[in-house]
N, C-alpha and C positions, 0 to 999 in steps of 0.2 A: 533902451531897448529891452523888450521883454523876452524873458528866457523861454526857448522852446520847450513845449510840454512833452514829456516821454512817458508813455505808459510802460509799466513793467511787463516783461514777457512771462506768462504764466509757465510754471515749471511742468514739465511733461509727467503725466501721472503713469505709474508703473503699470504694466499690463497685468490684469488678474490672472492668477493661476488657474489653470484648467484642472478641474476636479477629475480625478481618474483613480482606478484601482491601484492600490499599492503593489509595486513589483516584488516586494519580499514575501516570504512565506508568513502565514498567519501565526500569531503566538499561540502555540498549543502546549499544554503542560506535558512534561516528559513522561508522566505516569500513563497519560492517555495514549501516547504514542506506543509505549510498551505494551499496553493492554491490546490495542489494535494489531501490533505485530504477533503477539502471542496468539490472538484470534485467527490470523491467517495461518500459522503454522498448525494450530489445532484443527482448523478446517480442512487443510490438505490431508492430514493424517486420518481425520474422520471419513472423508470421501475415498481415500485408499482402502480403508478397512471395510467400507460399505460394498465396494467393488469385489473385494477378496471374499466377503462373507456370503454374498448372494451366489447361490448355486446356479449353474447353467440351466436356463429354462427350457421346457419341451418345444418342439416346433410349432408354427402356428397352425398346421394342418392336424395336430394331434387331437384325438376325440376328448370329450368333456370329462371321461373317466381318468384319462391321463393327467389332465390339469388339476382334478380334484386330488389325485393322489399326491401330485408334487406339492400341492398346497398343504395337504395334511402332514406330509413328510418334512416339510421346511418351514412351518408356521412361525416358529420363534426366530428362525434366522432371517426370514423376510420381514418380520417386524422390526428387528433390530437394524437391518439394512436400510429400511425407510427411515428410521430415526436418524441414523448416522448420515444418510445422504442429505436429508433436509437441513440438519444442524450444521453439518459441514459446509454446505453451500451457503447458508446464512453468514457463517464465520468469515468465509473466504470473501463475500460481498462487503462485509464491514471492513476488512483490511483494504480492499481495492478502493473503497470510498474514502478511507482515511488517507491513502497515498495522493488521491486527487485533491484532498481537502489541503494536505500539506503543500502542495504546489501552488495554492493561492491564485492570484490573478494569471499566473502563466498557464493555468490549465486551459482557459478559454472555452471555445466551443467544444473541444475534445472532453472536457470535464462533464459538460451536460450530456454529451453522448455516452459517457461511462456510467452516468446515473440511469440513463434509459436502458443500457445494456444490462446494468445490475438488475433492474427491476424485472426485466424480461427473463433473465436466467433464474432468478428467485421464483417467478411465477410458474415457469416450466418445472422447476423442481418440485414445487408443491403439488402439481398435477401428477407427476411421475410418482411421488410417494402415496397420493390418494390411490391411484391404480394398483400399486404393489400392496397396499393395505387391504383393498378389496378383494384382491386375488387370495391373499393368506387367510382373510376371515371367511371366504366362501365355503371351504371345507368344515370349519367349525359351526357356522350358522346352518348350513344345509338349506333344504328347500329351494326356493326361487334364487337364492343367493348363488347357487352353483351355476345357473344359467347366466347370471350377471357377470359371473367371473369370465365367461367367454369375451364379453364385449370389454371388460377392464383389461383383459390380456391383450385384445387387439389394439386398444388405446395405449397400453404400456409399450408395445412394440413400436407405435408410431412415435412416442415421445422420446425414445432412444434416438430416433433420427433427428428429431426437432432440437435435441440438445446442441447438436453440432451446427445446424443451419440457423440457430438464434443469433441475434446480434453478437458479434464477437467481443468478448469482454477485454481481452488483452490488447487488442489493436488500438483502441483510443487511449488506454492506459500506457501503452508503449510510446505513443506520440506526446503524451504529457510528459513522460520521463526524459524524452529526448530535449525538452525545454527546461525542465526543472531538474536539477542534479540531485535527485534524492537517492538514486541507486546508481551503480556503475553503468557507463554508457552502453556496454556490451549487453546487459540486462534489458536496457531499453529497446536495442534493434532485435534481441531474441523475442521480446513480447510482441513486437510488431510482426515478425515472421510467423509465430504461432498463432496469432490472431487472424493473420490472413489466410493461413492454410485451413482454418475452420470451415468457412462457407464453401470452399472448393471440395474439401473431402465430404462434407454434408451433401453437396449436390450429387457426387458420384455415389454416396451411400444410398441415396434414395432409389437408385435403379438396380443396385447390386446387393446390398447388405440385407440381412434379415434380422430376426428376433435374436438378441444376443451378440450382434454385430459379427457374425461368423464371415469367413471368406477373407480374401486379401484386402480388399477395402475396409472391411469391418475391423481387421487387425490394425490397419493404419489409423482408423479412427480411435481405436482403444489406445494406441501409442501416443496419439496426440492429446488425449485427455490426461494420460499419465504424464506427459512432458509438462502440460499446463500445471498439474498439480505440483510437480517438482519446482517449477518456476515460482509458484506461490510460496512453497515452503522455503526455498533458497533466499527469496526476497524478504520474508519474515525474518530469517536469521540475520541477514545483513542489517535490517533495520533495527533489530534488537542489539546488535553489536555496536551500531552508531551512536545508541543512547548512553553516553558516558557522562557521569556527573562532572560539572566543572571543578577545577581545584580552587580551594579558598585562597584569597589574596587580601592582604591588609591595604587599606586606603593608602594613597600616595602621601597624603598630609601626614599621617601618623609615621610613615616611613621617614619622611623628611624630618620630623621632630625628633625621632629615636636616633638619628645618624649624627654623630659629632662631626664637626667640621675644624680642620687645623688651619690655622694662619701663620705663615712664616713672617717674621719681622727681622730687620738687621739692627743689632745692637749698636748703640752709639759709643764711640771710644771714650775712655775716661779723660778728664780734663788735663792731667799731666801726662798723658801719653803723646808721644810724637807721631805725626801722621805718617803713615806708610811703614811703621815699625813691624807691623804684622798684619795678617788678613783679619778681616772682621769676622766675628762669630755670628752664627745664626741661632736665634733663640725662638723656640717653638712654643707657642702658647695655644691652648684650646680655647676656643670662643664658641659660646652657646648663643645662637641667635633666636630671639623671640619671634617665632612663626606668626603668633597670634597678633 
C-alpha cells in the first residue's frame, strides 16, 4: 500500500501593520519649549503695553487738522505702539503654534485650522501697524501725506473691527487641548469659550462700535481681547512650570553590582556532638555574585 501524500498547510502570514501617525507627542527639546513659552508670555505683555501706550484717537468725523495735531503730539507713542503690537502678535502666534506642534497627531484638523488662524491674525496685525505708522508719519512728512492720513485712519478703524471677526485663534487651540493634556482641562474649555465669543462680539461691533471701540459693545470687545491676553500669559507660565529637569538615576545593572547580597546557611553540627543537644546556629556569609 502506498502512503497517502499530504501537503503541508502553509502558515498564516501576519497582517501588515498599518502605517499611521504616532499617538504620542513629538520629541521636542526642553529648551525650545521653554523659549516658546517665554515668547507667549512676552507677547502678552507687549500687546498689553501697546494697548495702554496708544492714546485714544479722535472721532472719525474729526477734521484733518485734528488728526494732524493728534499725530504730531503722539508721534513716538504711536510708533512704539505699532512695534509692540506687531512683535507681541508674532510672539503669541509662535507660542500657539508650539502648543499645536506639541500635541502631535492628536491635533488633527484643528491643528491645520490653528495654522490658518495664526496666518490671518498675523496678517491683520501687520495691516494695523502699517496704518498706524502712516498716521504717525503724516504730520512729520507733511504735504500729500496729511491727506493720506485720512485714508489710513479710516482703514485703521476698520481693522480694529476685523481683529475680532478674524478666524478665532483660541477656538481650534482649545479643541486641541481637549484631546492633548498639555494644559489643565479648565484652560482648554476656557479657550473654547473665549474663541467662540470673538465672532459673536465682532458681528455686534460692526453695527455699534466705532473708532477706539467705544460704547458697551466696544468695552466688551476690549475685555475679550484682554481676557485672551491673560489666557496666553497664564498658559505660558504653566508651560514654563511643567518643564522640570529629570532627576539623574544610576543604571539598574550598576545598582545590582554595588549592592551586597547576604546568604544564610545552617552550620553543620560537630562530629562529637549529640543530635538534639542544642539548636543549630546560623552563620551569615556575604556572597558577591558575578553579574558579568
